[in-house]
C-alpha positions in Angstrom: 54.0 -131.8 -29.3 56.9 -129.5 -30.1 58.2 -127.8 -33.1 61.6 -128.9 -34.3 62.4 -125.9 -36.4 62.6 -122.2 -36.3 63.2 -119.8 -33.6 61.9 -120.0 -30.2 58.3 -119.1 -29.3 54.7 -119.2 -30.5 53.9 -115.5 -30.1 52.9 -115.7 -26.4 54.6 -116.5 -23.1 51.6 -118.6 -22.2 52.4 -121.1 -25.0 56.0 -121.6 -23.8 59.0 -122.1 -26.1 59.6 -124.3 -29.1 62.5 -125.8 -27.2 60.3 -127.0 -24.3 60.0 -130.7 -23.7 57.1 -132.6 -25.3 55.7 -133.6 -21.9 55.7 -130.1 -20.5 54.2 -128.7 -23.7 51.5 -131.4 -23.7 50.5 -130.5 -20.1 50.5 -126.8 -20.9 48.2 -127.3 -23.9 45.8 -129.6 -22.1 45.6 -127.1 -19.2 45.0 -124.1 -21.5 42.3 -126.0 -23.4 40.4 -126.8 -20.3 40.9 -123.2 -19.0 39.8 -121.7 -22.3 36.5 -123.7 -22.3 35.7 -123.0 -18.6 36.6 -119.2 -19.1 34.3 -118.9 -22.1 31.4 -120.6 -20.4 31.8 -118.5 -17.2 31.8 -115.4 -19.2 28.7 -116.5 -21.1 26.9 -117.3 -17.9 27.7 -113.9 -16.5 26.3 -112.3 -19.6 23.1 -114.3 -19.3 22.6 -113.4 -15.6 23.3 -109.7 -16.3 20.9 -109.5 -19.2 18.2 -111.5 -17.4 18.3 -109.7 -14.1 19.1 -106.1 -15.2 19.4 -105.7 -18.9 15.8 -107.0 -19.7 14.2 -107.1 -16.3 10.6 -107.4 -17.6 9.0 -109.8 -17.9 10.9 -111.1 -14.8 11.9 -114.7 -14.2 12.1 -114.2 -10.5 8.6 -115.4 -9.5 7.4 -118.1 -7.2 6.0 -120.1 -10.0 9.5 -120.5 -11.6 11.3 -121.7 -8.5 11.8 -125.2 -9.9 13.4 -123.8 -13.1 15.6 -121.2 -11.3 16.8 -123.4 -8.4 16.7 -126.9 -9.8 16.7 -127.1 -13.6 19.1 -124.3 -14.3 21.8 -125.3 -11.7 21.6 -129.0 -12.7 21.9 -128.2 -16.4 24.8 -125.8 -15.9 26.7 -128.4 -13.8 25.9 -131.2 -16.2 26.9 -129.0 -19.2 30.3 -128.2 -17.5 31.0 -131.9 -16.9 29.9 -133.0 -20.3 31.5 -130.1 -22.1 34.9 -130.6 -20.4 34.8 -134.4 -20.7 33.5 -134.4 -24.3 36.1 -131.7 -25.3 38.9 -133.6 -23.6 37.9 -136.8 -25.4 37.8 -135.1 -28.8 41.2 -133.4 -28.2 42.9 -136.6 -27.1 41.4 -138.5 -30.1 42.3 -136.0 -32.7 45.7 -135.1 -31.2 46.8 -138.6 -30.5 49.7 -138.3 -33.0 51.0 -135.3 -31.2 50.7 -136.9 -27.7 52.6 -139.9 -29.0 55.2 -137.5 -30.5 55.1 -139.1 -34.0 54.8 -137.5 -37.4 51.2 -136.7 -38.5 49.5 -138.5 -41.3 47.2 -136.8 -43.8 44.2 -138.0 -41.8 45.8 -136.8 -38.5 46.3 -133.4 -40.1 42.7 -133.1 -41.3 41.3 -134.1 -37.9 43.6 -131.8 -36.0 42.7 -128.8 -38.2 39.0 -129.4 -37.3 39.7 -129.4 -33.5 38.9 -125.7 -32.8 35.7 -126.0 -34.8 34.7 -129.3 -33.2 35.3 -128.1 -29.7 33.4 -124.8 -30.4 30.6 -126.8 -31.9 30.4 -128.9 -28.7 29.9 -125.7 -26.7 27.4 -124.5 -29.3 25.4 -127.7 -28.9 25.3 -127.4 -25.1 24.2 -123.8 -25.3 21.7 -124.6 -28.0 20.2 -127.3 -25.8 20.1 -124.8 -22.9 18.3 -122.3 -25.2 15.6 -124.7 -26.3 15.1 -126.3 -22.8 15.0 -123.0 -20.8 12.8 -121.3 -23.4 10.3 -124.2 -23.1 10.4 -124.3 -19.3 10.0 -120.5 -18.9 7.5 -120.3 -21.7 5.2 -123.0 -20.2 4.8 -120.9 -17.1 4.8 -117.4 -18.8 4.6 -117.3 -22.7 5.9 -113.7 -22.5 9.3 -115.0 -21.3 9.8 -116.9 -24.6 11.4 -114.1 -26.7 13.4 -112.9 -23.7 14.8 -116.3 -22.9 15.5 -117.1 -26.5 17.4 -113.9 -27.0 19.4 -113.9 -23.7 20.5 -117.6 -23.7 21.0 -117.5 -27.5 23.2 -114.4 -27.4 25.2 -115.8 -24.4 25.8 -119.0 -26.4 27.0 -117.2 -29.5 29.4 -115.2 -27.2 30.7 -118.5 -25.7 31.2 -120.2 -29.0 33.1 -117.2 -30.4 35.4 -116.8 -27.4 35.9 -120.5 -27.3 37.0 -120.7 -30.9 39.5 -117.9 -30.6 41.0 -119.2 -27.3 41.2 -122.8 -28.6 42.8 -121.7 -31.9 45.3 -119.7 -29.9 46.1 -122.6 -27.6 46.7 -125.0 -30.4 49.5 -122.9 -32.0 52.2 -125.4 -31.1 50.3 -128.2 -32.8 49.6 -126.1 -35.8 53.4 -125.4 -36.0 54.0 -129.2 -36.1 51.5 -129.6 -38.9 52.9 -126.8 -41.0 56.5 -128.0 -40.5 55.3 -131.5 -41.6 54.0 -129.9 -44.9 50.3 -129.7 -44.0 48.5 -126.4 -44.5 44.9 -125.3 -43.9 42.7 -124.5 -46.8 43.3 -121.1 -48.2 40.8 -118.6 -46.8 41.0 -115.1 -45.5 41.3 -116.1 -41.8 42.2 -112.6 -40.6 39.0 -111.2 -42.2 36.9 -114.0 -40.8 38.2 -113.3 -37.3 37.4 -109.6 -37.6 33.9 -110.3 -38.9 33.2 -112.7 -36.0 34.4 -110.1 -33.5 32.2 -107.4 -35.1 29.1 -109.7 -35.2 29.4 -110.8 -31.6 30.7 -107.6 -30.1 28.6 -105.0 -32.0 25.9 -106.4 -34.3 24.2 -108.7 -31.9 24.2 -106.3 -28.9 22.7 -103.6 -31.2 20.0 -106.0 -32.2 19.5 -106.7 -28.5 19.1 -103.0 -27.8 16.5 -102.7 -30.6 14.6 -105.7 -29.1 14.7 -104.1 -25.6 13.1 -101.0 -27.1 10.6 -103.1 -28.9 9.7 -105.0 -25.7 9.3 -101.8 -23.9 6.9 -100.3 -26.5 4.9 -103.5 -26.6 4.4 -103.6 -22.8 2.3 -100.9 -21.2 3.9 -101.3 -17.8 7.4 -100.8 -19.0 8.8 -97.5 -17.6 11.4 -95.2 -19.2 13.8 -96.2 -16.4 13.4 -99.9 -17.3 14.2 -99.1 -20.9 17.2 -96.9 -19.9 18.6 -99.6 -17.6 18.2 -102.2 -20.3 19.9 -100.2 -22.9 22.8 -99.3 -20.5 23.3 -103.0 -19.6 23.3 -104.1 -23.2 25.7 -101.3 -24.1 28.1 -102.3 -21.3 27.8 -105.9 -22.4 28.6 -104.9 -25.9 31.6 -102.9 -24.6 33.1 -105.7 -22.6 32.3 -108.5 -25.0 33.6 -106.4 -28.0 36.7 -105.5 -26.1 37.4 -109.2 -25.2 36.9 -110.4 -28.7 38.9 -107.6 -30.1 41.8 -108.4 -27.8 41.7 -112.1 -28.7 41.4 -111.3 -32.4 44.3 -108.8 -32.2 46.5 -111.3 -30.3 46.0 -113.8 -33.2 47.2 -111.0 -35.5 50.0 -109.4 -33.5 51.5 -112.7 -32.4 52.8 -113.7 -35.9 53.7 -110.1 -36.7 55.7 -109.8 -33.5 57.6 -113.1 -34.2 58.4 -111.8 -37.7 59.6 -108.5 -36.2 61.8 -110.3 -33.7 63.3 -112.3 -36.6 63.9 -109.1 -38.5 65.8 -107.7 -35.5 68.0 -110.8 -35.5 68.6 -110.5 -39.2 69.5 -106.8 -38.7 71.9 -107.8 -36.0 73.6 -110.3 -38.4 72.3 -113.4 -36.6 71.1 -115.4 -39.5 71.6 -118.8 -37.9 68.8 -118.4 -35.3 66.6 -116.0 -37.2 64.2 -118.6 -38.7 60.8 -118.4 -36.8 58.2 -120.9 -36.0 55.3 -121.0 -38.5 52.1 -121.6 -36.5 49.4 -119.5 -38.2 47.3 -121.0 -41.0 46.0 -117.7 -42.4 47.7 -115.0 -44.5 49.8 -114.3 -41.5 51.3 -117.8 -41.7 52.2 -117.0 -45.3 54.0 -114.0 -44.0 55.9 -116.2 -41.6 56.7 -118.7 -44.3 57.9 -115.8 -46.6 60.2 -114.5 -43.8 61.7 -118.0 -43.4 62.3 -118.3 -47.1 64.0 -114.9 -47.1 66.2 -116.0 -44.2 67.2 -119.2 -46.0 68.0 -117.1 -49.1 70.1 -114.6 -47.1 71.8 -117.5 -45.3 72.7 -119.1 -48.6 73.8 -115.8 -50.1 76.0 -115.2 -47.0 77.5 -118.6 -47.3 78.2 -118.1 -51.0 79.7 -114.7 -50.2 81.9 -116.3 -47.5 83.0 -119.1 -49.8 83.6 -116.5 -52.6 85.6 -114.3 -50.3 87.7 -117.3 -49.1 88.5 -118.3 -52.7 89.2 -115.0 -54.3 89.8 -112.7 -51.3 87.2 -110.7 -49.4 88.1 -107.4 -51.1 87.9 -108.9 -54.5 84.6 -110.5 -53.6 83.2 -107.2 -52.3 84.3 -105.3 -55.4 82.7 -108.0 -57.6 79.4 -107.8 -55.7 79.2 -104.0 -55.8 79.5 -103.9 -59.6 79.2 -106.3 -62.5 82.7 -107.9 -63.1 84.1 -107.6 -66.6 87.3 -108.8 -68.3 90.3 -106.6 -68.4 91.9 -104.3 -65.8 93.6 -101.1 -65.0 97.1 -100.0 -64.3 97.9 -99.8 -60.6 101.1 -99.3 -58.6 101.3 -102.2 -56.1 103.7 -104.1 -53.9 104.0 -107.9 -54.5 105.1 -110.5 -52.0 106.1 -114.0 -53.3 106.7 -116.8 -50.9 108.1 -120.2 -52.1 108.8 -123.3 -50.1 112.3 -124.6 -50.0 112.6 -128.4 -50.8 109.0 -129.1 -51.4 109.9 -132.4 -53.2 111.8 -133.6 -50.1 108.9 -132.5 -47.9 106.4 -134.6 -49.9 108.7 -137.6 -50.2 109.3 -138.0 -46.5 105.7 -137.6 -45.2 102.3 -139.0 -45.9 99.9 -136.8 -48.0 97.9 -136.0 -44.9 100.9 -134.8 -43.0 102.0 -132.7 -46.0 98.6 -131.0 -46.2 98.5 -130.3 -42.5 102.0 -128.6 -42.6 101.1 -126.6 -45.7 97.9 -125.4 -44.1 99.8 -124.1 -41.1 102.3 -122.5 -43.6 99.5 -120.8 -45.5 97.8 -119.7 -42.3 100.9 -117.7 -41.2 101.0 -115.9 -44.6 97.3 -115.1 -44.7 97.4 -113.6 -41.2 100.3 -111.4 -42.0 99.0 -110.3 -45.4 95.5 -109.5 -44.2 96.7 -107.5 -41.3 98.6 -105.3 -43.8 95.4 -104.9 -45.8 96.8 -107.0 -48.6 95.3 -109.7 -50.8 96.4 -113.3 -50.9 95.9 -113.6 -54.7 97.1 -117.2 -55.4 98.1 -120.4 -53.7 100.4 -121.9 -56.3 101.0 -125.4 -55.0 103.6 -124.6 -52.3 104.0 -121.0 -53.2 101.9 -117.9 -52.4 101.4 -114.6 -54.3 100.2 -111.6 -52.2 99.3 -108.1 -53.5 99.3 -104.8 -51.6 97.5 -101.9 -53.2 94.9 -103.7 -55.3 92.0 -104.1 -55.6 91.8 -101.8 -52.5 94.1 -98.9 -52.4 96.2 -98.4 -49.2 98.4 -95.5 -48.2 101.7 -97.3 -48.1 101.6 -100.5 -50.1 105.4 -100.9 -50.2 105.7 -100.5 -46.4 102.9 -102.9 -45.7 104.4 -105.5 -48.0 107.8 -105.2 -46.4 106.3 -105.5 -42.9 104.3 -108.5 -44.0 107.5 -110.2 -45.4 109.3 -109.8 -42.1 106.3 -111.1 -40.2 106.0 -114.1 -42.4 109.7 -115.0 -42.0 109.4 -114.8 -38.2 106.1 -116.5 -38.1 107.2 -119.5 -40.2 110.3 -119.9 -38.0 108.1 -119.9 -34.9 105.0 -121.8 -36.0 106.1 -124.0 -38.9 109.7 -125.0 -38.3 109.2 -128.0 -40.7 109.2 -125.6 -43.6 111.6 -122.9 -44.8 110.7 -120.5 -47.6 112.2 -117.8 -49.7 110.4 -114.5 -49.5 110.7 -111.8 -52.2 109.1 -108.3 -52.4 108.7 -106.4 -55.6 107.1 -103.0 -56.4 105.9 -101.1 -59.4 103.2 -100.7 -62.0 101.0 -103.7 -63.0 97.8 -104.3 -64.7 95.2 -105.5 -62.1 91.9 -107.0 -63.2 90.0 -110.0 -64.3 91.8 -112.4 -66.6 90.3 -115.4 -68.5 87.1 -115.9 -70.4 83.7 -114.4 -69.7 82.5 -117.8 -68.5 85.3 -118.3 -66.1 87.9 -115.7 -64.9 90.0 -114.7 -61.9 91.3 -111.5 -60.4 95.1 -111.2 -60.7 98.0 -108.8 -61.4 100.3 -109.0 -64.4 103.6 -107.0 -64.6 107.3 -106.9 -64.0 107.0 -106.6 -60.1 105.4 -110.1 -60.0 108.3 -111.7 -61.9 110.8 -109.7 -59.8 109.3 -110.8 -56.5 109.3 -114.4 -57.7 113.0 -114.2 -58.6 113.9 -112.5 -55.4 112.2 -115.4 -53.5 114.5 -117.8 -55.2 117.5 -115.7 -54.2 116.2 -115.5 -50.6 116.4 -119.3 -50.3 120.1 -118.8 -49.4 119.0 -117.5 -46.0 115.3 -118.0 -45.4 115.4 -115.9 -42.2 116.0 -112.7 -44.2 113.4 -111.8 -46.9 114.7 -109.9 -49.9 113.2 -106.8 -51.5 113.7 -104.8 -54.6 115.3 -101.3 -54.1 112.1 -99.7 -55.6 110.0 -101.2 -52.8 112.3 -100.0 -50.0 112.6 -96.6 -51.6 108.8 -96.2 -51.8 108.3 -97.4 -48.2 108.0 -95.1 -45.3 109.5 -95.7 -41.9 109.7 -99.5 -42.6 112.7 -98.8 -44.9 114.9 -98.5 -41.8 114.5 -102.2 -41.2 116.1 -103.2 -44.4 119.8 -103.0 -45.6 121.3 -102.9 -49.0 123.1 -106.0 -50.1 123.9 -106.1 -53.8 123.0 -105.1 -57.3 122.3 -108.1 -59.7 120.5 -109.0 -62.8 117.8 -111.5 -61.8 117.1 -114.5 -64.0 114.8 -113.7 -66.9 115.2 -109.9 -66.5 117.4 -107.4 -68.4 117.3 -104.6 -65.9 119.5 -104.7 -62.8 117.8 -105.0 -59.4 119.1 -103.4 -56.2 118.6 -106.0 -53.6 117.8 -105.3 -49.9 117.6 -107.8 -47.1 115.6 -107.5 -43.9 117.6 -106.8 -40.8 117.4 -109.5 -38.2 115.5 -108.3 -35.1 117.5 -109.1 -32.0 115.0 -107.4 -29.7 111.7 -108.8 -28.2 109.9 -111.3 -30.3 107.4 -109.7 -32.6 104.0 -111.2 -33.4 102.6 -111.5 -36.9 101.1 -108.0 -36.7 104.4 -106.2 -36.2 103.9 -105.7 -32.5 105.7 -107.3 -29.6 104.8 -110.4 -27.7 
């Protein structure tokens, strides 16, 4: 009898965890059911004794003529009622919860019978107390007819208290079973359960004791031998009974309300902390509060799906691009920005594919791309495109950074060293360009992508071709080195040439080979 979904408890430590084994949970529920019935009846018996002996002392039941009722009939009935009540209740629970005991999915008939269990068990207690009311009223009335209204009121009130407490305790105990039914798609009939619980608490805790007080006053006025002290004591006892009974029922009713609310609050704390995976809660309440729990779980599913889409979106287009798109409505077109561009192109990609299986090629390329992504993201850049076996990275768009040229140059050197260390199967030419570009969304309104267009992109691609002569030394345009800060000291001027497809000459710089300690991909030392 355990829930297989949601987070971890049923709103009370007494009911254990949703992760608890079926056997332990079954023993726990059976023990709590028996304890609930016994507790409710003991409380009802105490109420009856208090009202009979002190609350409404006159007419008294403690006379010699009633010895056979007080010392034989009452104890025998109470003992028999406990035995019958517990046995009958256990039989009803085992019959109607057989599917849960067997740990199998419930049928529609199982669900209907299970939902009736709190009412049936409470009805059993009501029938036993109803029998006691009739039997004791007749027995005491035969000896003294004046005891009829007193017995009827005292035993009847005690029975109503027992039934009310029993229902609330049984409904509380069966939360794990209710969770199983709700998770299987079965729900209770729509009704204002919260309001019904409140009304029951008011009737038993306030209305009936007030009626009792009025009856005590009425009895006192009808009997000439009733003193003011008798009436005072009777009113005080009934008032105390109302206080304790009302408090108990209010606590039980509030537990049924605060439990679901507390579980939702715990789930909200998990959501606030970013833990969406375990934030879904167990739905165990069939009232409006259960709708609140269901609504929270629906919200969590939506947030989880949105986070998954955000993550996938960020992986495909870059997290900065995704964040910018989510903050405002994306539109076609762009704006002019000054950026640095790193272009990395594999050397001998045809030979790489011809000498290996497709699976091996993909595995090598993934390691190749991983080195590039780590270096670019550490420099606050954006890996804009994976073009087969080439990569285009941007520094300075869509997020502006202080030194895009310096960050791009550092990333280029880190990529060259990282590929040599981690992916020796692949060599690549690395080129760095710098200058004004148009950065924005290119395509159609139905389908577009974020990219940059401009001369620095072409320049970096041509420099990567030139860098294939010596893959260990990335090449950069003079504009990139001139715009960089301290990083420019790690580059040396090589030549001035006109790159293929361009009319303007490019001053070419090459990265200095670091003969010192090995540097990791973040520009530090190992």
